[in-house]
C-alpha positions as CSV (number, residue, x, y, z in Angstrom):
1,M,17.7,13.2,-14.3
2,C,16.5,11.0,-11.5
3,W,16.7,7.4,-10.4
4,L,13.6,5.2,-9.8
5,I,13.9,2.5,-7.2
6,R,11.1,-0.1,-7.3
7,S,9.5,-2.2,-4.6
8,V,10.4,-0.1,-1.6
9,R,8.3,0.0,1.6
10,A,6.4,3.3,1.6
11,S,6.4,3.3,5.5
12,R,10.2,3.6,5.4
13,W,10.1,6.9,3.6
14,P,7.9,9.2,5.7
15,A,7.7,13.0,5.2
16,L,9.6,14.3,8.2
17,S,11.3,17.4,9.3
18,A,15.1,17.2,9.8
19,Q,14.5,17.1,13.6
20,Q,12.3,14.1,13.3
21,I,14.8,11.9,11.4
22,T,16.3,9.4,13.8
23,V,19.0,6.8,13.4
24,D,16.4,4.1,13.5
25,I,14.4,5.7,10.7
26,I,17.6,6.0,8.6
27,Q,18.5,2.4,9.3
28,Q,15.0,1.2,8.2
29,A,15.0,3.3,5.1
30,S,18.5,2.1,4.1
31,K,17.1,-1.5,3.9
32,D,15.4,-0.4,0.6
33,L,18.8,0.7,-0.8
34,I,20.7,-2.6,-0.3
35,P,20.9,-4.7,-3.5
36,R,18.7,-7.7,-3.5
37,P,20.4,-11.2,-4.1
38,E,18.7,-11.5,-7.5
39,D,20.4,-8.2,-8.6
40,S,23.9,-9.8,-8.5
41,G,25.4,-7.1,-6.2
42,G,23.9,-4.0,-7.9
43,L,20.8,-2.1,-6.9
44,S,18.4,-2.3,-9.8
45,V,17.1,1.2,-10.8
46,Y,15.6,3.0,-13.8
47,Q,16.9,6.3,-15.1
48,V,14.0,8.7,-15.5
49,A,13.6,12.4,-16.5
50,D,11.0,13.6,-14.0
51,A,8.0,12.6,-12.0
52,A,5.8,11.9,-15.0
53,D,8.5,9.7,-16.6
54,A,8.9,7.9,-13.3
55,R,5.2,7.1,-13.1
56,L,5.1,5.8,-16.7
57,T,8.3,3.7,-16.2
58,G,6.8,2.4,-12.9
59,I,3.6,1.3,-14.6
60,L,5.5,-0.2,-17.6
61,H,7.8,-2.1,-15.3
62,V,4.9,-3.9,-13.7
63,V,2.8,-4.2,-16.8
64,L,5.6,-5.5,-19.0
65,S,7.2,-7.9,-16.5
66,R,4.7,-9.3,-14.1
67,K,1.1,-9.4,-13.0
68,P,-0.4,-6.2,-11.7
69,T,0.2,-5.6,-8.0
70,T,0.4,-2.5,-5.9
71,T,4.0,-1.3,-6.0
72,H,5.8,1.5,-4.1
73,Y,8.6,3.5,-5.8
74,L,11.2,5.9,-4.6
75,R,12.4,8.6,-7.0
76,I,15.7,10.2,-6.1
77,E,17.7,13.0,-7.6
78,S,20.9,12.0,-9.4
79,A,22.8,14.4,-7.1
80,H,22.3,11.9,-4.3
81,I,24.1,9.2,-6.2
82,D,26.7,11.6,-7.7
83,R,28.0,12.5,-4.2
84,L,28.9,8.9,-3.4
85,S,31.4,6.3,-4.7
86,I,28.7,4.4,-6.6
87,E,29.4,2.8,-10.0
88,V,26.5,3.1,-12.4
89,K,26.3,0.4,-15.1
90,H,23.8,0.1,-17.9
91,E,22.6,-3.5,-17.5
92,Y,19.3,-5.2,-18.2
93,A,17.7,-8.5,-18.8
94,S,17.5,-9.5,-22.5
95,K,13.8,-10.4,-22.1
96,Q,13.1,-6.9,-20.9
97,H,11.2,-4.6,-23.3
98,H,13.3,-2.1,-25.1
99,Y,11.7,0.9,-23.3
100,L,12.9,-0.5,-20.0
101,Q,16.3,-1.7,-21.3
102,L,17.1,1.9,-22.3
103,R,16.4,3.1,-18.7
104,H,17.7,0.2,-16.6
105,R,20.9,0.5,-14.6
106,N,22.5,-1.3,-11.7
107,L,24.2,0.7,-8.9
108,Y,27.3,-1.0,-7.5
109,G,29.2,-0.2,-4.3
110,I,26.3,0.3,-2.0
111,T,27.5,-1.0,1.3
112,E,25.5,-0.7,4.5
113,A,27.4,2.5,5.4
114,V,26.7,4.0,1.9
115,A,23.0,2.9,2.0
116,S,22.7,4.6,5.4
117,S,24.3,7.8,4.2
118,L,22.2,7.8,1.1
119,A,19.0,7.1,3.0
120,E,19.8,10.0,5.4
121,A,20.4,12.4,2.5
122,I,17.1,11.4,0.8
123,L,15.1,11.7,3.9
124,R,16.6,15.1,4.7
125,D,15.7,16.4,1.2
126,G,12.2,15.0,1.4
127,A,11.7,11.5,0.0
128,D,9.7,11.3,-3.2
129,C,7.9,7.9,-2.6
130,F,4.8,7.1,-4.6
131,T,2.5,4.2,-4.9
132,L,0.9,2.7,-8.0
133,T,-2.1,0.7,-6.9
134,E,-3.2,-2.5,-8.5
135,G,-6.2,-0.7,-9.9
136,V,-4.1,2.1,-11.5
137,I,-1.8,-0.5,-12.9
138,K,-4.6,-2.5,-14.4
139,S,-6.3,0.6,-15.8
140,E,-3.1,2.0,-17.3
141,G,-2.1,-1.5,-18.4
142,R,-5.2,-1.9,-20.5
143,K,-4.4,1.4,-22.3
144,I,-0.8,0.1,-22.9
145,L,-2.2,-3.0,-24.4
146,L,-3.7,-0.9,-27.2
147,N,-0.2,0.1,-28.2
148,P,1.2,-2.6,-30.5
149,E,4.7,-1.7,-29.4
150,F,3.9,-3.0,-25.9
151,A,1.1,-5.5,-26.4
152,S,3.2,-8.5,-27.1
153,H,5.3,-8.0,-24.1
154,V,2.6,-7.6,-21.4
155,A,2.7,-10.2,-18.7
156,F,-0.8,-9.6,-17.5
157,P,-3.1,-12.6,-17.2
158,D,-5.8,-12.7,-19.9
159,A,-8.4,-11.6,-17.3
160,Y,-6.8,-8.2,-17.1
161,R,-6.7,-7.6,-20.8
162,T,-10.3,-6.3,-21.0
163,P,-12.2,-4.4,-18.4
164,A,-14.4,-6.4,-16.1
165,R,-18.1,-6.4,-17.0
166,G,-20.6,-5.7,-14.2
């Protein structure tokens, strides 16, 4: 099991050797792990099985909840969270699609010190940061629109519902 953190800055999660990781790099990366004000004190994450599930969940998050835009994600192993005093709660927005409701969690207890410790551990193990471009999201979103389970929940503007004609 892994955790998927959305809307991180890819530049904060470089592939570095242990010797290249500095206090400044850790401090910058830890900024992505601090809960946002709209998350009511918990870091919003999705529980995913593996890299393929993380990609699908990432695409669905954007497709089902907002207009397509390039989004960076960080996938972390559950062992990183398990080592810390972090409370995991299954919470979600009632307007969220069922697929995302099943996977959404909030992580509580992430102080600046905890975020720094977590960022360092993730960087030392090799951060798994990936980007879903607007083009990929649009392309995959169009395929998702063909599935009746998701079509009524998609927040894409009408212009994205069909491929552009050239």
